[in-house]
LODRENSE-482664 format. One line per 8 residues: their letters; for each residue x, y, z of C-alpha. Coordinates in Angstrom, 2 decimals. Layout:
! LODRENSE-482664
a = X,Y,Z | ...
! end
This chain:
! LODRENSE-482664
mglnllek = 35.79,22.73,117.95 | 37.55,19.70,116.50 | 38.68,16.45,118.02 | 42.26,15.30,117.42 | 42.28,11.73,116.12 | 45.71,10.98,117.68 | 46.83,9.00,114.63 | 43.84,6.61,114.80
telwvnei = 42.42,7.56,111.43 | 40.94,4.41,109.89 | 37.35,3.24,109.97 | 35.97,-0.01,108.65 | 32.54,-0.58,107.13 | 31.66,-4.25,107.62 | 29.05,-6.41,105.90 | 29.17,-4.36,102.73
tlenanls = 29.32,-5.59,99.13 | 30.08,-3.70,95.94 | 29.05,-4.04,92.33 | 30.86,-1.63,89.99 | 30.82,1.02,92.72 | 32.80,4.28,92.53 | 35.32,4.33,95.38 | 35.94,8.07,95.09
dmadvvae = 32.22,8.78,95.51 | 32.14,6.52,98.54 | 35.08,8.33,100.12 | 33.51,11.72,99.42 | 30.23,10.66,101.02 | 32.04,9.61,104.19 | 33.98,12.89,104.19 | 30.76,14.86,103.85
qlglekgk = 29.16,13.03,106.77 | 32.25,13.71,108.91 | 32.10,17.41,108.09 | 35.25,17.31,105.96 | 36.10,18.52,102.46 | 36.12,16.18,99.51 | 39.46,14.42,99.16 | 40.04,14.28,102.91
vlvvdvrp = 38.93,10.63,103.08 | 40.34,7.80,100.98 | 39.41,4.15,100.43 | 42.59,2.26,101.34 | 41.42,-1.36,101.33 | 38.59,-3.31,99.72 | 37.74,-6.85,100.81 | 34.81,-9.11,99.92
rhitfdvl = 32.76,-8.06,102.97 | 34.40,-4.91,104.30 | 36.00,-1.64,103.20 | 38.58,0.48,105.01 | 38.50,4.27,104.83 | 41.37,6.50,106.00 | 40.75,10.04,107.27 | 43.51,12.40,106.13
ekdvpqag = 42.66,15.20,108.55 | 44.16,15.14,112.05 | 41.15,16.97,113.48 | 37.50,16.22,112.77 | 34.59,18.48,113.81 | 32.87,17.17,116.93 | 29.52,17.16,115.19 | 30.99,14.99,112.44
imgkeqai = 31.80,12.13,114.79 | 29.30,11.56,117.55 | 26.74,8.89,116.63 | 27.16,9.29,112.86 | 27.20,5.56,112.09 | 23.69,5.33,110.65 | 24.06,8.57,108.69 | 27.26,7.28,107.06
lsalsalp = 25.75,3.89,106.29 | 22.63,5.48,104.81 | 24.66,7.82,102.63 | 26.77,4.92,101.37 | 23.76,2.73,100.65 | 22.30,5.48,98.47 | 25.22,5.23,96.06 | 24.98,3.02,92.94
gvhlteds = 26.57,-0.39,93.36 | 26.84,-0.20,97.17 | 24.86,-2.87,99.01 | 24.35,-2.88,102.77 | 22.21,-5.05,105.02 | 20.70,-4.64,108.48 | 23.86,-6.36,109.76 | 26.16,-3.70,108.31
yihsngil = 28.13,-1.72,110.88 | 31.11,0.57,111.32 | 34.14,-0.14,113.46 | 36.96,2.22,114.41 | 39.53,2.72,117.15 | 40.28,5.75,119.29 | 38.29,8.94,118.91 | 36.67,7.79,115.66
glicagve = 35.00,5.03,117.66 | 32.53,7.70,118.80 | 30.96,7.40,115.36 | 29.20,4.33,116.71 | 28.22,5.88,120.05 | 24.55,6.32,120.81 | 24.18,8.56,123.83 | 21.53,10.84,125.31
dpagvldr = 24.00,13.62,126.15 | 26.35,13.92,123.16 | 27.54,17.41,124.17 | 28.58,16.14,127.60 | 30.37,13.16,126.11 | 32.20,15.38,123.62 | 33.35,17.67,126.41 | 34.72,14.70,128.33
vshmtqei = 36.37,13.31,125.20 | 37.98,16.68,124.46 | 39.37,16.75,127.98 | 40.61,13.17,127.67 | 42.24,13.96,124.33 | 44.09,16.91,125.83 | 45.25,14.77,128.76 | 46.49,12.05,126.39
qekvarra = 48.38,14.59,124.30 | 50.02,16.09,127.39 | 51.09,12.65,128.62 | 52.45,11.69,125.21 | 54.39,14.97,125.01 | 56.14,14.12,128.30 | 57.22,10.62,127.22 | 60.74,10.76,125.81
ivfptgfe = 63.22,8.23,124.46 | 66.91,8.80,123.70 | 68.77,6.70,121.12 | 72.58,6.63,120.93 | 74.11,5.50,117.63 | 77.15,3.70,116.30 | 79.25,0.56,116.40 | 81.72,2.15,118.86
lrqgliqd = 79.04,2.15,121.53 | 77.64,-1.24,120.56 | 81.10,-2.81,120.87 | 81.87,-0.98,124.11 | 84.80,0.93,122.62 | 83.63,4.27,124.02 | 81.36,5.44,126.80 | 77.90,6.86,126.13
tntpflqd = 77.96,10.21,127.93 | 75.13,11.80,125.95 | 72.24,9.59,126.99 | 72.58,10.01,130.78 | 73.16,13.74,130.32 | 69.98,14.19,128.26 | 68.03,11.80,130.46 | 68.92,13.80,133.57
glerrgyh = 68.09,17.13,131.93 | 64.73,15.93,130.65 | 63.72,14.20,133.86 | 64.45,17.36,135.84 | 61.98,19.05,133.52 | 59.21,16.55,134.16 | 59.76,14.06,131.32 | 59.55,10.29,131.68
vavgeime = 62.64,9.12,129.79 | 63.42,5.71,128.31 | 66.78,4.69,126.86 | 66.51,3.22,123.39 | 68.65,0.53,121.84 | 71.86,1.65,120.18 | 71.11,2.44,116.55 | 73.18,0.75,113.87
ddvedvae = 75.09,2.79,111.29 | 72.34,1.86,108.86 | 69.42,3.97,107.64 | 67.01,1.02,107.70 | 67.78,0.31,111.35 | 67.46,4.00,112.25 | 64.11,4.28,110.48 | 62.84,1.04,112.04
klddalsr = 63.69,2.18,115.57 | 62.17,5.62,114.99 | 58.99,4.07,113.60 | 58.75,1.75,116.60 | 59.18,4.68,119.01 | 56.43,6.59,117.21 | 54.07,3.62,117.40 | 54.81,3.25,121.14
gfgliitt = 53.60,6.77,121.80 | 56.81,8.64,122.63 | 56.20,12.37,122.23 | 59.91,13.23,122.12 | 62.45,11.08,120.28 | 66.11,12.13,120.37 | 69.07,10.57,118.57 | 72.71,11.47,119.21
ggvgaedk = 75.39,10.87,116.59 | 75.07,9.87,112.96 | 74.55,13.40,111.58 | 77.95,13.72,109.92 | 79.04,13.66,106.29 | 80.32,10.09,106.10 | 78.56,7.12,104.55 | 77.86,5.65,108.00
dhsvegic = 75.84,8.71,109.15 | 72.10,8.20,108.74 | 70.22,9.81,111.65 | 68.91,12.77,109.64 | 67.95,10.51,106.75 | 66.05,8.28,109.18 | 64.03,11.23,110.46 | 63.29,12.26,106.88
rmdptaat = 61.90,8.77,106.24 | 59.37,9.41,109.02 | 58.75,13.07,108.13 | 59.64,14.01,104.54 | 59.17,17.69,105.45 | 61.59,17.55,108.40 | 63.77,20.63,108.97 | 67.42,19.69,108.29
pyivkfqq = 69.65,22.80,108.41 | 73.42,22.58,108.01 | 75.88,23.09,110.85 | 78.78,23.20,108.42 | 79.24,22.48,104.71 | 82.01,20.49,103.06 | 83.15,19.93,99.51 | 81.42,16.67,98.71
gtgrhvkd = 83.80,13.76,98.16 | 86.65,15.30,100.15 | 88.35,12.66,102.29 | 85.65,10.59,104.00 | 82.93,13.13,103.23 | 80.42,11.48,100.92 | 77.85,14.15,101.86 | 78.19,17.91,101.47
gvrigvgr = 77.99,18.79,105.13 | 76.84,18.11,108.66 | 73.15,18.69,109.37 | 70.85,18.21,112.31 | 67.22,17.18,111.88 | 63.92,17.99,113.52 | 60.75,16.26,112.36 | 57.23,15.75,113.57
vgpslmva = 54.73,12.94,113.11 | 51.39,13.63,114.76 | 52.05,14.58,118.38 | 55.63,13.26,118.32 | 58.76,15.38,117.86 | 62.01,13.82,116.57 | 65.39,15.52,117.03 | 68.73,14.32,115.60
lpgphdev = 71.66,15.83,117.52 | 75.40,15.43,116.87 | 77.50,12.88,118.71 | 80.34,14.86,120.39 | 79.38,15.38,124.01 | 80.43,19.03,124.10 | 78.08,19.72,121.18 | 75.17,17.97,122.92
vcaapilf = 75.87,20.02,126.05 | 75.94,23.16,123.90 | 72.67,22.30,122.15 | 70.76,21.13,125.23 | 69.69,24.58,126.56 | 68.25,25.48,123.16 | 66.48,22.13,122.94 | 64.98,22.51,126.42
qgleekwd = 63.89,26.09,125.70 | 62.28,25.04,122.43 | 60.39,22.23,124.15 | 59.19,24.52,126.92 | 58.09,27.27,124.52 | 56.69,24.80,121.96 | 58.66,26.07,118.98 | 57.73,24.64,115.60
kgtladrl = 60.18,22.19,114.04 | 61.70,24.77,111.70 | 62.43,27.26,114.47 | 63.88,24.60,116.75 | 66.08,23.20,113.97 | 67.38,26.61,112.90 | 68.25,27.68,116.45 | 69.94,24.37,117.21
aavladkw = 71.95,24.61,114.00 | 72.97,28.21,114.75 | 74.37,27.44,118.21 | 76.12,24.31,116.92 | 77.62,26.21,113.98 | 79.03,28.74,116.47 | 80.47,25.84,118.45 | 82.20,24.49,115.35
rqkgmgqp = 83.69,27.91,114.61 | 84.94,28.21,118.19 | 86.66,24.85,117.83 | 88.18,25.93,114.52 | 86.02,23.43,112.64 | 84.26,25.80,110.30 | 86.14,24.47,107.30 | 86.27,20.91,105.90
hhhnhaqe = 87.59,18.87,108.77 | 88.44,15.31,109.67 | 87.80,14.80,113.37 | 88.33,11.73,115.50 | 85.62,9.17,114.74 | 85.45,7.81,118.28 | 85.01,11.34,119.60 | 82.12,11.90,117.22
kg = 79.82,9.48,119.00 | 80.55,11.02,122.40
! end
């Protein structure tokens, strides 16, 4: 059984000095002691008296963590050019901190940690934040009907929902707010608006900044460069970073209402990001066809934000 590191993947070896040492060998030694394959640990920072390793696996075998500090230090000290002293030690946060634990009942501790990890993941999964987008909302030109609708639907399903700041029509601002929400431990991050084909629409691109493998299916395609369309269509986006799911929905309120049952079903049944994205896109594409919007279309900008 493995322990999920919950995004706390770095460990620091302190009071260590190097002299023409091979960093790849050092990383491989740490990986071996953690029960991981070569290449699953990297050296990401070297300072005069400490080195930072980053674990690339999300899950580490239980036996590779508990009380392994001395084994890791001994393995490192056996490498050419690596010098440790009796003051050398390892520091890490989160689950990896168990590397330094010296306990009489490691199995019991691991069981408790596994239970705690599961509880943390469940709590994170139920923390949601909803971000509206666009200058129309920021300037008070239109009413935000999407956020209270989604907030109510999620809270009735047991989520704790926060309302995020209005996102600017700027990919850097979108990415910054998404990154902040991820770092604050929100397990569900939803944006509404900003998925269109104009140069102001950046919600999907922001999610792709956080998750380059995000699922971004089209709702409708356009001929690029037609009218205000600088992109070749309207897409939604679903990405995942660690335990956190990100979903970019359209802005029109009727489309959010249409998509919500699929979103809630996907959350309840724990669909993967590709399945959720495809099913959201399918129901939204049907909605566009029902509204006669299946062809290149210029709809009211204020309506788009909903």
